[in-house]
C-alpha positions as CSV (number, residue, x, y, z in Angstrom):
1,M,27.8,-17.1,60.1
2,K,30.8,-15.5,58.5
3,F,28.6,-13.1,56.6
4,R,27.1,-11.8,59.8
5,M,30.6,-11.4,61.1
6,F,31.6,-9.6,57.9
7,S,28.6,-7.3,58.1
8,A,29.4,-6.5,61.8
9,Q,33.0,-5.8,60.8
10,H,31.8,-3.5,58.0
11,I,29.7,-1.5,60.5
12,E,32.8,-1.3,62.8
13,L,35.0,-0.1,60.0
14,A,32.5,2.5,58.9
15,D,32.0,3.7,62.4
16,I,35.7,4.1,63.2
17,A,36.2,6.0,59.9
18,R,33.3,8.3,60.8
19,D,34.8,8.8,64.3
20,I,38.1,9.7,62.8
21,V,36.5,12.2,60.4
22,A,34.3,13.7,63.2
23,H,37.3,14.1,65.5
24,V,39.5,15.7,62.9
25,T,36.6,17.9,61.7
26,A,36.2,19.1,65.3
27,L,40.0,19.9,65.4
28,A,39.7,21.8,62.1
29,N,36.8,23.8,63.4
30,G,38.6,24.6,66.6
31,T,36.0,22.7,68.7
32,G,38.1,19.6,69.4
33,A,40.9,18.9,71.7
34,A,40.6,16.7,74.7
35,V,43.0,16.2,77.5
36,R,43.7,12.8,76.0
37,D,43.5,12.8,72.2
38,P,41.7,9.8,70.9
39,L,43.0,10.1,67.3
40,P,46.0,7.8,67.7
41,A,43.9,5.1,69.3
42,L,41.2,5.5,66.6
43,R,43.7,5.3,63.8
44,L,45.3,2.2,65.3
45,A,41.9,0.5,65.8
46,F,41.0,1.3,62.2
47,S,44.3,-0.1,60.8
48,R,43.9,-3.3,62.9
49,A,40.2,-3.7,62.0
50,V,41.0,-3.3,58.3
51,G,43.8,-5.9,58.5
52,T,41.7,-8.4,60.5
53,H,38.7,-8.0,58.2
54,C,40.6,-8.2,54.9
55,A,42.4,-11.4,56.1
56,A,39.2,-13.1,57.1
57,E,37.4,-12.1,54.0
58,I,40.2,-13.2,51.7
59,D,40.4,-16.6,53.5
60,C,36.7,-17.0,53.1
61,L,36.8,-16.2,49.4
62,R,39.7,-18.6,48.8
63,E,37.9,-21.4,50.6
64,H,34.8,-20.7,48.6
65,L,36.5,-20.7,45.3
66,E,38.4,-23.9,46.1
67,S,35.1,-25.7,46.6
68,H,33.3,-23.8,43.7
69,P,35.9,-23.4,40.9
70,D,33.1,-22.6,38.4
71,V,32.5,-19.3,40.3
72,A,36.1,-18.2,39.7
73,V,35.5,-18.6,35.9
74,E,32.0,-17.1,35.8
75,R,32.8,-14.2,38.1
76,G,36.5,-13.6,37.4
77,D,35.9,-10.0,36.6
78,M,34.3,-9.3,40.0
79,I,37.0,-11.3,41.8
80,R,39.7,-9.2,40.1
81,R,37.9,-6.0,40.9
82,F,37.6,-7.2,44.6
83,H,41.4,-7.8,44.8
84,D,42.6,-4.9,42.7
85,E,40.4,-2.3,44.4
86,L,41.2,-3.7,47.8
87,L,45.0,-3.5,47.2
88,A,44.7,0.0,45.9
89,W,42.6,1.2,48.8
90,R,44.8,-0.4,51.4
91,G,47.9,1.1,49.7
92,S,46.3,4.5,49.9
93,L,45.5,4.0,53.6
94,M,49.1,2.9,54.3
95,D,50.3,6.0,52.5
96,C,48.0,8.2,54.4
97,N,49.1,6.7,57.7
98,A,52.8,7.0,56.8
99,H,52.5,10.7,55.7
100,W,50.1,11.8,58.4
101,P,51.4,11.1,61.9
102,A,49.1,12.4,64.7
103,K,51.2,15.5,65.2
104,R,50.9,16.5,61.6
105,V,47.1,15.9,61.7
106,V,46.7,18.2,64.7
107,E,48.8,20.9,63.0
108,N,46.8,20.7,59.8
109,P,43.5,18.9,60.3
110,A,41.8,20.3,57.2
111,A,44.6,19.0,54.9
112,F,44.4,15.6,56.6
113,L,40.6,15.5,55.9
114,N,41.4,16.2,52.2
115,V,43.3,13.0,52.2
116,F,41.3,10.8,54.6
117,S,37.8,11.7,53.6
118,P,38.0,10.3,50.1
119,L,39.4,7.1,51.6
120,A,36.5,7.0,54.0
121,D,34.0,7.6,51.2
122,A,35.7,4.9,49.1
123,L,35.4,2.5,52.1
124,Y,31.7,3.2,52.5
125,A,31.1,2.6,48.8
126,R,33.1,-0.6,48.8
127,L,31.3,-2.0,51.8
128,H,28.0,-1.4,50.1
129,W,29.3,-3.0,46.9
130,E,30.6,-6.1,48.8
131,E,27.3,-6.7,50.6
132,Q,24.9,-5.8,47.8
133,E,26.8,-7.2,44.8
134,F,29.9,-9.1,45.5
135,Y,28.7,-11.5,48.3
136,P,25.5,-12.4,46.4
137,K,27.1,-13.0,43.0
138,V,30.4,-14.5,44.0
139,L,29.7,-16.1,47.4
140,G,26.1,-16.9,46.8
141,R,24.8,-14.9,49.8
142,K,21.7,-12.7,49.9
143,P,22.4,-9.0,50.3
144,V,22.6,-7.7,53.8
145,A,19.8,-5.3,54.6
146,A,21.0,-1.8,53.9
């Protein structure tokens, strides 16, 4: 059941990231600007979804490795990659959020996209890697249909 939840959360994370990119792209092209700007709410939803998902996923991984210690030895390289890349990506997202308040994004949307788009692309690649490689090899789950 948790893997369906994780897959649903992956879809949510990717969708919010795409919404942020689409909104800021519209701003950069001069076609965006609503009476009520959705960007702050999108970015807050994204940060909260990332935090919730990562916490649940790490708890699940910890529980699994406690009951299957052999996996930690056999797949230590993947588990280190999981943690190292996750920490690096989240650090980059926090840096982006700290240096790009909404007002600055509106003032220079193209520059924000230069920072955020690679984060979004890294997210999409990570989600694919988790579902197609990490979950099956570390958690013993079949890949989620792409």
